[in-house]
DRENDRENTOR-117318 format. One record per residue: chain; residue number from 1; x, y, z of N, C-alpha, C in turn. Coordinates in steps of 0.001 Angstrom, whole numbers, plus 500000, padded with zeros to 6 digits. Layout:
BEGIN
A | NUM | X | Y | Z | X | Y | Z | X | Y | Z
...
# end
This chain:
BEGIN
A | 1 | 083229 | 062154 | 537553 | 083690 | 061653 | 536172 | 084312 | 062991 | 535305
A | 2 | 085372 | 063188 | 535416 | 085886 | 064369 | 534713 | 085998 | 064551 | 533603
A | 3 | 086106 | 063669 | 532648 | 086070 | 063625 | 531108 | 084560 | 064543 | 530757
A | 4 | 083662 | 064232 | 531438 | 082506 | 065190 | 531025 | 082865 | 066559 | 531012
A | 5 | 083710 | 067084 | 531470 | 084140 | 068519 | 531056 | 084889 | 068601 | 529983
A | 6 | 085402 | 067707 | 529094 | 086307 | 067421 | 528141 | 084967 | 067588 | 526840
A | 7 | 083876 | 066812 | 527057 | 082830 | 066796 | 525932 | 082303 | 068046 | 525805
A | 8 | 082126 | 068320 | 524393 | 081928 | 069998 | 523896 | 079985 | 069256 | 523540
A | 9 | 079274 | 069857 | 524362 | 077794 | 069611 | 524441 | 077401 | 070919 | 523560
A | 10 | 076575 | 070792 | 522862 | 075926 | 071996 | 522274 | 075363 | 073185 | 523307
A | 11 | 074611 | 073873 | 522410 | 074096 | 075166 | 523040 | 072977 | 074500 | 524239
A | 12 | 072366 | 073566 | 523697 | 071307 | 072421 | 524438 | 071515 | 071596 | 525161
A | 13 | 072914 | 071299 | 525353 | 073628 | 070581 | 526760 | 073606 | 069246 | 525911
A | 14 | 073410 | 068902 | 524252 | 073211 | 067842 | 523959 | 074313 | 067447 | 522619
A | 15 | 074981 | 066447 | 522732 | 075813 | 065919 | 521551 | 075470 | 064443 | 520814
A | 16 | 075844 | 064334 | 519616 | 075174 | 063550 | 518685 | 075909 | 061999 | 519231
A | 17 | 075284 | 061122 | 519315 | 075581 | 059615 | 519215 | 075670 | 058882 | 518410
A | 18 | 076110 | 058011 | 517692 | 076267 | 057343 | 516758 | 076348 | 055792 | 517273
A | 19 | 075615 | 054992 | 516879 | 075403 | 053893 | 517525 | 076081 | 052972 | 516416
A | 20 | 076870 | 051892 | 516521 | 077403 | 051422 | 515698 | 077466 | 049694 | 515972
A | 21 | 077193 | 048929 | 515344 | 077615 | 047025 | 515713 | 078755 | 047022 | 515856
A | 22 | 079339 | 046702 | 517241 | 080426 | 046443 | 517579 | 081445 | 045714 | 516717
A | 23 | 080698 | 044652 | 516215 | 081276 | 043480 | 515563 | 081516 | 043766 | 513738
A | 24 | 080155 | 044244 | 513486 | 080456 | 044362 | 511738 | 080644 | 045645 | 511419
A | 25 | 080831 | 046747 | 512234 | 080811 | 048300 | 511942 | 079590 | 049076 | 511386
A | 26 | 078552 | 048302 | 511077 | 077406 | 048835 | 510552 | 076677 | 049947 | 511411
A | 27 | 076535 | 050907 | 510879 | 076034 | 052190 | 511415 | 074420 | 051711 | 511955
A | 28 | 073875 | 052014 | 513062 | 072663 | 051328 | 513466 | 071553 | 052688 | 513677
A | 29 | 071972 | 053819 | 514351 | 071288 | 054892 | 514527 | 072022 | 055896 | 514963
A | 30 | 071390 | 057030 | 514801 | 071856 | 058364 | 515801 | 070933 | 058944 | 516526
A | 31 | 071250 | 059082 | 517975 | 070151 | 059814 | 519082 | 071164 | 061120 | 519495
A | 32 | 071035 | 061468 | 520517 | 071657 | 062707 | 521279 | 071536 | 061990 | 522890
A | 33 | 072925 | 062605 | 523257 | 072814 | 062528 | 524792 | 073183 | 063578 | 525662
A | 34 | 072840 | 063822 | 526642 | 073304 | 065149 | 527614 | 074257 | 064351 | 528608
A | 35 | 074598 | 065265 | 529594 | 075774 | 064767 | 530378 | 075342 | 063258 | 531433
A | 36 | 073953 | 063769 | 531795 | 072885 | 062681 | 532704 | 073091 | 061599 | 531870
A | 37 | 072979 | 061660 | 530514 | 072533 | 060234 | 530032 | 073723 | 059492 | 529619
A | 38 | 075028 | 060191 | 529182 | 076075 | 059804 | 528990 | 076731 | 059029 | 530132
A | 39 | 076884 | 059630 | 531342 | 077210 | 059165 | 532761 | 076047 | 057921 | 533208
A | 40 | 074680 | 057915 | 532493 | 074126 | 056757 | 533232 | 074653 | 055728 | 532006
A | 41 | 074862 | 055875 | 531050 | 075332 | 054860 | 529919 | 076318 | 054543 | 530385
A | 42 | 077649 | 055027 | 530829 | 078621 | 054488 | 531749 | 078629 | 053523 | 532534
A | 43 | 077587 | 054024 | 533648 | 077379 | 053423 | 534872 | 076878 | 051842 | 534536
A | 44 | 075615 | 051710 | 533925 | 074909 | 050903 | 533561 | 075527 | 049828 | 532575
A | 45 | 076318 | 050256 | 531538 | 076360 | 049671 | 530138 | 075609 | 049502 | 529123
A | 46 | 074442 | 050161 | 529087 | 073308 | 050035 | 528439 | 073024 | 051451 | 527878
A | 47 | 072910 | 051942 | 526569 | 072844 | 052776 | 526190 | 071469 | 053579 | 526868
A | 48 | 071709 | 054790 | 526841 | 070730 | 055709 | 527489 | 070880 | 056789 | 526846
A | 49 | 069999 | 057604 | 526119 | 069817 | 058510 | 525578 | 068967 | 059687 | 526008
A | 50 | 069320 | 061251 | 525300 | 068217 | 062111 | 525476 | 066954 | 062404 | 524580
A | 51 | 065601 | 062235 | 524809 | 064822 | 062253 | 523537 | 064725 | 063777 | 523728
A | 52 | 064791 | 064317 | 522608 | 064611 | 065672 | 522380 | 063295 | 065801 | 522054
A | 53 | 062521 | 064727 | 521675 | 060760 | 065271 | 521682 | 060120 | 064882 | 523035
A | 54 | 060379 | 064208 | 523988 | 059829 | 064056 | 525320 | 060492 | 064889 | 526152
A | 55 | 062005 | 065454 | 525809 | 062559 | 066117 | 526805 | 062891 | 065010 | 527888
A | 56 | 063437 | 064098 | 527747 | 063765 | 063309 | 529296 | 064715 | 062149 | 528568
A | 57 | 065394 | 061492 | 529566 | 066078 | 060287 | 529303 | 065519 | 059232 | 529052
A | 58 | 066142 | 058268 | 528176 | 065428 | 057335 | 527380 | 066513 | 056288 | 527089
A | 59 | 066045 | 055451 | 527695 | 066904 | 053952 | 527888 | 066287 | 053238 | 526696
A | 60 | 067385 | 052856 | 525639 | 067203 | 052385 | 524479 | 066606 | 050668 | 524764
A | 61 | 065471 | 050602 | 524490 | 064911 | 049058 | 524581 | 064002 | 048942 | 525669
A | 62 | 063811 | 050076 | 526513 | 063298 | 049875 | 527636 | 061527 | 049594 | 527476
A | 63 | 061062 | 049857 | 526421 | 059656 | 049382 | 526111 | 059618 | 048290 | 525005
A | 64 | 060740 | 048407 | 524207 | 060618 | 047561 | 523093 | 061530 | 045851 | 523343
A | 65 | 062514 | 046231 | 524292 | 063347 | 045153 | 524868 | 064413 | 044898 | 523778
A | 66 | 064747 | 045803 | 522738 | 065729 | 046135 | 521990 | 066789 | 046990 | 522247
A | 67 | 067496 | 046488 | 523718 | 068453 | 046833 | 524237 | 069633 | 047305 | 523720
A | 68 | 070682 | 048244 | 523829 | 071997 | 048297 | 523346 | 072748 | 048274 | 524581
A | 69 | 073599 | 047043 | 524541 | 074554 | 046741 | 525399 | 076073 | 047735 | 524784
A | 70 | 076344 | 048368 | 525570 | 077820 | 049325 | 525167 | 079223 | 048582 | 525391
A | 71 | 079929 | 048312 | 524333 | 081083 | 047487 | 524362 | 082161 | 048870 | 524357
A | 72 | 082201 | 049992 | 523799 | 082878 | 050887 | 523744 | 082186 | 052339 | 523499
A | 73 | 083035 | 053140 | 523665 | 082582 | 054685 | 523672 | 083777 | 055364 | 522890
A | 74 | 083568 | 055939 | 521796 | 084787 | 056780 | 520918 | 084203 | 058110 | 520942
A | 75 | 085162 | 059265 | 521321 | 085106 | 060492 | 521224 | 085975 | 060998 | 519788
A | 76 | 085255 | 061845 | 518974 | 085988 | 062227 | 517930 | 086882 | 063330 | 518282
A | 77 | 087768 | 063727 | 517582 | 088922 | 064623 | 517828 | 088439 | 066093 | 518172
A | 78 | 087145 | 066550 | 518127 | 087003 | 067763 | 518580 | 086063 | 067494 | 519789
A | 79 | 085607 | 066346 | 520109 | 085223 | 065777 | 521438 | 083424 | 066721 | 521634
A | 80 | 082865 | 066760 | 520161 | 081607 | 066854 | 519830 | 080689 | 066332 | 518863
A | 81 | 081138 | 064846 | 518737 | 080329 | 063562 | 518456 | 081029 | 062378 | 519375
A | 82 | 079997 | 061288 | 519515 | 080302 | 060352 | 520224 | 079910 | 059120 | 519132
A | 83 | 080833 | 057745 | 519333 | 080583 | 056579 | 518706 | 080421 | 055827 | 519978
A | 84 | 078977 | 054920 | 520098 | 078722 | 053908 | 520885 | 079137 | 052776 | 520062
A | 85 | 079847 | 051856 | 520405 | 080282 | 050698 | 519764 | 079293 | 049637 | 520802
A | 86 | 078152 | 048989 | 519883 | 077166 | 048125 | 521160 | 076924 | 046679 | 520449
A | 87 | 076368 | 045984 | 521225 | 075551 | 045025 | 520765 | 074202 | 045015 | 521054
A | 88 | 073603 | 044980 | 519600 | 072019 | 045587 | 519767 | 071251 | 043989 | 519732
A | 89 | 070574 | 044039 | 521015 | 070019 | 042856 | 521601 | 068535 | 042967 | 520464
A | 90 | 068225 | 041883 | 520231 | 066924 | 041658 | 519213 | 067192 | 041983 | 517890
A | 91 | 068256 | 042683 | 517605 | 068541 | 042928 | 516161 | 067946 | 043993 | 515751
A | 92 | 067003 | 044637 | 516308 | 066075 | 045837 | 515802 | 066790 | 047039 | 516502
A | 93 | 067213 | 048129 | 515758 | 067752 | 049340 | 516478 | 066546 | 050541 | 516135
A | 94 | 065881 | 050605 | 514860 | 065342 | 051509 | 514444 | 063901 | 051308 | 515059
A | 95 | 062955 | 052521 | 515048 | 061742 | 052891 | 515946 | 060672 | 052051 | 514616
A | 96 | 061095 | 051851 | 513775 | 060529 | 051557 | 512215 | 060040 | 049996 | 512485
A | 97 | 061101 | 049440 | 513151 | 061007 | 047919 | 512864 | 062669 | 047424 | 512266
A | 98 | 063221 | 048314 | 511457 | 064358 | 047600 | 510711 | 065204 | 047766 | 511428
A | 99 | 066508 | 046829 | 511211 | 067661 | 046488 | 511640 | 068285 | 048052 | 512205
A | 100 | 068323 | 048689 | 510937 | 069128 | 050220 | 511292 | 068079 | 051256 | 510646
A | 101 | 068474 | 052211 | 511299 | 067709 | 053398 | 510750 | 067860 | 053883 | 509589
A | 102 | 069215 | 053374 | 509209 | 069991 | 054010 | 507812 | 069148 | 053059 | 506937
A | 103 | 068283 | 052673 | 506303 | 067821 | 051859 | 505588 | 067562 | 052258 | 504354
A | 104 | 067689 | 053685 | 503880 | 066809 | 054372 | 502921 | 068182 | 055253 | 502231
A | 105 | 067941 | 055471 | 501151 | 069094 | 056073 | 500456 | 068721 | 057205 | 499327
A | 106 | 069785 | 058302 | 498862 | 069135 | 059132 | 497579 | 069741 | 058475 | 496427
A | 107 | 068487 | 058206 | 495711 | 068960 | 057896 | 494171 | 068288 | 058815 | 493231
A | 108 | 069007 | 058945 | 492254 | 068431 | 060071 | 490772 | 067502 | 061170 | 491761
A | 109 | 068052 | 061744 | 492660 | 067454 | 062822 | 493316 | 066076 | 062524 | 494494
A | 110 | 066047 | 061271 | 494704 | 065021 | 061013 | 495606 | 065416 | 060051 | 496655
A | 111 | 064818 | 059975 | 497700 | 064837 | 059163 | 498866 | 063846 | 057688 | 498444
A | 112 | 064783 | 056544 | 498687 | 064077 | 055258 | 498262 | 064514 | 054172 | 499184
A | 113 | 064065 | 053344 | 499564 | 064054 | 052157 | 500304 | 065060 | 051029 | 499492
# end
């Protein structure tokens, strides 16, 4: 996979990957990928990320059943961020049980739900 050499992974060998609903455009989550997880995602069609806390590959949905079927992968102009257009299985992307990880906002100087 020659494209891997064109991706600008950071000093830790990671790249941010934003998961976006392929139909609605809603941003569901942000995680990180390394070369191995990106390759595995392309090979299987299911989002596989790199868990920074566990220092290992993480197949999204492996324990929850909320898999992400990848429809398309976009690379930004600098090749240092990815967008995965995905079909979110089970309707939940966030480990908190919310549809999206972005369910909070800043209002009046505070983070609110």
